[in-house]
N, C-alpha and C positions, 0 to 999 in steps of 0.2 A: 433190213441190212445187218443188225447186230448178230444174227444167227449166222448169216454167211461169212461174217468176218470172226469166225471162231472155228478151231479144230485144225485139220490138216489142209495145208496149201501146197498142192502138187505142182511142180515145175517141169516142164517137158524138157527132155533132153534133146541136143541137136541129133537128127537122123536123116538118113537118105532113103528112109522107108515110111513116107507119110500116111500109107493106108494102115499100116501096122501100129503107128502112133496112135491113131484113133481108136484103135481096138484097145491099146494099152491104157489109154486115158479112160475109156469106159470101165475097164477093170478097177482103176484107182477110184473112179467115182462110185462105183458098187462097193468098194472098201470103206467108203466114208469122207473121202475128200470132197470138200464143200468149195474149195477155190482151185481153179486150174489156171496155171500162166503159160500162155504159148510164148516160149523163148527159143528162137532160133537163130543163133549168131552166124550160122553158115549160109543162110539163104537170103542175104540181102540182094545178090546179084540176079536173083530169080523171083522178082516181086510177084508176078502172077501166080506162080506156084506157092508161094508163101500166103498168099491171100485166100487161094483155094484151100489150103491146109487149115488156115484159120477159119474159115467157114464151115468146114467140116467139124473141127473141133467145137465150135459154138454150137452146131446142131447136137453134137454129143452131149455138151453140158445141158442144153435145154431139155434133152430127152432124160438126163439122169438127175436134174434138179440141183446141178452146180452152177457156179458162175464162171465165165471166162474173161481173164484179164491178159492184154497184149502187152508184151515187154517193150518198152522204149519206143513205141510207134503210135504216137497219137492219132495220126491220119487213117492208119489201117483199122484201128479200133473204131474209128468213127465210119468208115465206110462200110464195116460189117455189122454195125452197131452191136459191138461187144459190150460186156458190162463194165469194162474199165481199162485202165492202163497202168503200168508199172514204170516209173521214172528213175533212172540213176542220175549220177551226178551230172552226165552231159547230155541227158535226154529231154531237156525242156522244162518249162515252169508249170508247177501244179495249176496255177491260175489259167494259163493258156489251155491246159487239158480240160479243165473244168468248163471253160467258156465254149469250147467245142463240143465236148460230149454230154454236157448238160448237168443239171443239179443232182440227178439219181446216180450218176456214174460213180464207180469206184475208182479213187486215184491214190496210188500207193507211191511211196517215196523210199527210196534206199538212204539210210542214214549212218551205215556203216558202224562206227564207233563215236558217234558225234551226237551228243544230246542237243547241242545248240541248234544243229541241223534239223532235228526233229522239231524243236520248237518252231523254226522258220517253216517246216512244212506244214505245220499245223496252222499257223497264222496264214498261210498260202491256200488254205482249203482242202488239204489232204484228208484221206478217208482213213488211212492207216499209215503208220511209220514201220520201217523194217531195220532191224539191227543185225549185225554179224559180219564176219564169221566168227561164230562161238567156238568151233572146233576145226580141225584140219580138214579141209573139203578137196575131194577129187575134182569138183567142177571148177573151183577157183583156189588153186593152192597157194597163190601169193596173196590172197585177200587179207586185209587188216583184222585183227582179232578184236573182239568185243568181249565183255564179262557179263556174268549174269546180274551183277550189281547196277549194270546200266538198264537193263529192263525194270528193275525195282525202282530206279530213280524216274524212268519214263512213265511207270504206272503212277507214281506220286504226282509227277508235274505235268503230264501231257494227257488230256482227255480223249485220247485216240485208241484203238486197238492196236497193239504191238505184235509184230512179227518177228520171229527169230530164225535165222538161216545160217547154213554152214556146218557141214559134218553132223548133221543131228540123226541120232539112232533112236529107236525105241528104248535103248538102256539110258541114254543121257538126256532124252527130251523131257522127262518128268522134271529134271532140275530147272529147265528153262521155264516150263509152265508154273512152278512154284515161284519162280523169280518174277513172273509178270508176263510170259508170252500168252498171248490170246490166240496165236497160230504158230504152227511149225512148218516152215517151208522146206520142202524136200525135194531133191532131184534123184540122185542115185540110189538112195535108201528105198525108194518106190520103184523107180522104173529099170532098175537092173537086177531087181529080186526075180528070182525063178518064178513066184507066184505074187503077182503085182497086188491083187485083192487081198491077200493075206498080209502082205506087207503094209498097205495102206490100214488095214484094220488094227494092226499092232500099233501105229501111231494114233489112230483115233481112240483107242483104248486108253490112252494116256490122260485123255480130258475127262473131267468130272462129268457125270451124266447130268443132263439138264432136267429140273424140276417140271413137271407137267402143270 
């Protein structure tokens, strides 16, 4: 589990081309992404199509050795036996997710710029806590801003892996890793790149190599 929760965390963009999305995710995994989050805010009215896409991504992750996290939908994660779920402020209780998905599931919680929320998530059984936005983000331009000092405080106070999200590039990501980020969560920086695999490798290269 600890190895899965370190490195590049690629979050899928909303798309009308689900077959192409699977190919893009495969490229991101080949470039080093260890965690994939299926996030499609535009597809809630098409539950069957959304589930089919999630199942295709799960197969892709299994083939590439990555883990699949479902954004905000505990029931969907349970139906397809995904590796876990990511919960925002309005998406449910980590305890309920843990009860449904099991002890081995990865339960992530968005903590924005709020260290106390991270403490609460840890007490509720979260697997990781996510902070941000650290920089201006085209995905969520109105998101609250967090500072690198928050990652450092979380590293000191909370015994869980820490995810940084929001406007992260290969140029600024190293700062966040140094501050305490175990994972960099990226949407546009990976999936809008002309070469997705190369973009993923650029982020992956920021992390210190693990000793054998």
